[in-house]
N, C-alpha and C positions, 0 to 999 in steps of 0.2 A: 324369587326367580321363577315364579309360576309353576311350582311343583317339580321343576327340572333339577335333578341332583348333580351337583358339580363335583370335580375332583376333590376340592377342599372339604366339601360335605362328607364325601366318602371317607376320606382319610381321618377326619376328625371323629367319624363315627366308630373307628376302630379302637379309639382310646379305651383302655381298661378292659378290652375283650381279649379272649384267649385264641391265639392263632395256632392251628395244628400244622406243624411243619415236618415234612418228610424229607430225608437227605440221603445221599449216596456219597460214600467216602471216595476222595480222589486227592492224591498228593497235591500239595500247594493250596488247593481250593478249600478242601474240607477233610481233616483227618484227626484222629485222637492225639492227645498230648502224650509226651513221653511217659512210659509206664503204664498207660492204659490199654487194655486189650480190646482189639476190634470185635472179636467174638463176644465179649462181655457186653459191649455197648449194643450189639445187634439183639441180644436177649433181653434188653430193658424195654418196658412199654413207654418209658419217657426217659430220654437222655438229658442229663444235666449239661447245659451249655458250657459250664466252666471246664468240662472234660474234653472240649473240642477246640481246635485252632484252624486257622486258614482264612483265606480272603473272604469267602462267602459267609462264614460265621461272624467275622468282623462287621460285614456289610449288614447282615440281619439285625445285629445287636445295635448298630448305629441307627437303623430304622426304629427299633424298639425305644431308643432313647428319644428320638424326635417325635414319634407318634404316641407312644405310650401304651402300646398293646402288650400282652403277655404271650410268652412263647411256650408251647408244648411240643418238643421235638422228638422224633424217633427215627430209627434207621430202617430203610427199606430192606426187608428180609432177604430178597434175592440179590440185593447189591448191584442191580442193573438200572439203567436209565429208562429202558422200556422199548419194545418192539411190538408191532401190530401183527397179529396173526392174519395172513391175507384170506384165510378160508372163513374164520368166524368174525373177524374185525375186532377182536378183543385185544387189549393191551396187557402188557406185563410190566414189572418193575415200577420205577417212580411214576411213569405216566399213568399207570393203572390206579396208583393210589390217589391221584388228583382227579381222574375221570370218574372213579368210584366214589368221590366225595369223602374219603377217609383223611385226606389232607387238603388243607387250604392253600399251602405254598410247597413247592418242591424246590430244593436248593442243591447246587452241585455244578460241576462242569458240564451243563447240558448242552448238546448241540441242537441247533434249530434245523428242523427238517420239515418238508412239506406235509407229510402225514401227521406229524405232531402238531403242527400249527392249525390243523383242521379240528382238533379236539381240545387244546389248551391254548392259554395266552401266555406270551413271553413278555419279560421286561425288556427294556433296552439293552442290547448286548454290551457287555463290559469288556469283551475280547473278541478280536476277529482272527480266525486261523485259516490258512490255506495250504494247499499242497506246494511244497517248495523243494528244489533240488539244490543241494550244496555241493560245490565243486572246489577243488583246490585251485587257488590262483596261480597261474603259470609264472614261474620265475624267469624274467628276461634279463640277461646279462647286459651290462653297459657296453655298447659296441659303437665304435666311432663311424661305422658304416651302416648304421641302422636305418639311415634315410633311404637306403636301396631296398628295404624290406617290402614296401607296398607293391612292387612289381617283381616278377620272376626274373632270375638271371638270363633266361632264354629271351625274354621280352626286352630286357636291357641290351642284349647282344644285337637283337634286330634293330633296336632304335639306333645303336652306334653305327651298325653297318649301313642303315638307310641314310644316316647323317653323311657319311663319307661318300656314299654313292651320289646323293644329291649335290654335294660340294663338287664332285668330279664332273657331273653333268653340267652344272652352272659354269665351271671353268671352260669346259669344251665349247658350250654356247658363247661364251664370251670371246673365245679366240676365232670361232667360225662364223658367227653371225655378223653381217656387215652393219648391223644396227646396235651392237653392244660396244663396250669400251674399247677392247683390243681390236676387234674385228673392224670397227669403224675407223680406227687409226690405220690399219693395213689397207683398207679400201681406199682411203684419201691420201695415203703417204706418197704415192707416185707423183701427186701434184705438187709437193712441196719439198720432197727430199733432195732434188737436184739443184735447188737454189741456194747458192753459197751463203747469202745473207740471212737465210732462215734456218741454218744448220743447228744453231744453238737452241732455238725454239723447238725445232724438230726433235732434237735428242731429249728435250724436257718433256715434251708431249709423249714421245715413245716410252720413256721411263714410267711416266704416270699411267699410260694406257696398260702397260705390261703388268704393273702392280695393283691396278684398280680391282680386279677380280681374279687374281691368280688363285691357285688351290688353297693356299694358306688363308687369304682373306675370304674366300668363299666358304671355307670350313668355319672360320671365325663367325661370319653371318649366320650359318646354321646353328652353331652352338649358342650364340647370343639370342636367337629367336626361341631356342628350347628353353633357355632360362628366363624368358619373358623380358628380354632387354633388347634394345635397339642398336643399330650400327649405321654408319654413314656410307656404307657400300652395298648397293643393291643392283641387280641386272637392270639394264635400261632397254634391252630388246624384248619384244613380245614373248618369245619362246622362253627366255630366261626368267621373265616375271611370272609366266604360267608355272614353270618348274617350282619357283619359289612359293607360289601360292599353294601348291599341292603340299609342300613341306610345312607351310604355316598352318594348313588345316590338320595335318597329321600332328603337329605340335599341340594344337588345340584339344584333340582327342587324348593324347597322352597325358597332358596336364589335368584334364578333367578326371580321367581314370586314376592318376596318381593321388590327387586331392581327395577322391572318394575312398580310396583304399587306405589312405594314411591315417584316418581317424582312429581305427582300432589300435594302431601302433602308438 
């Protein structure tokens, strides 16, 4: 490879070599086996690996089996991972052992920090931790009227009140406007109401015009549009159509707001 050392060359070069390993005890990751005192292990110049247990000791022993190096392990006397003195720039704890070349490898639950990365090399992290907040999940009772929850009761009251006001206005426009259903009939009734032959047709037209957009049908039109449904009865005068258009625009806003707020529920 032209004198360039590859990773495989470096790993194979560790075979049968003794690696000095410094460690810090941490529950789950590295700790003494039952019946073994922590203080006893700290006083040893070399700790037998068969007295230890945890994730990182299993990991380093697996590497030993694969690569074939020997382990000489000891416990960091201070029992800390290491902090840098801002005035002197000196490290203590586990980092100090590696920076001072007293250890080749440091093992434990070591957090990666910017200052530490400036002086030592890390392996690929085997666990990522972050700050998290745990909260009790709110208990929501089964409620048949839960679909009202996305909007406040006050807003529902305003919507209902507006619905009836719009229906009332459309009904009044239908009766007064000469271009709407009932108003058009009243406007043209003088021309046909006195003709005996057309009395039957007159009564039929009168009944239809009266029922076309009375308050009940106008309310049904408003409710149907609020529920995104259609109806066959709409205002035919321009003033009635403008009133209905304002209501339809309000329905669009209410539907969008309801849909957006419904997701958390």
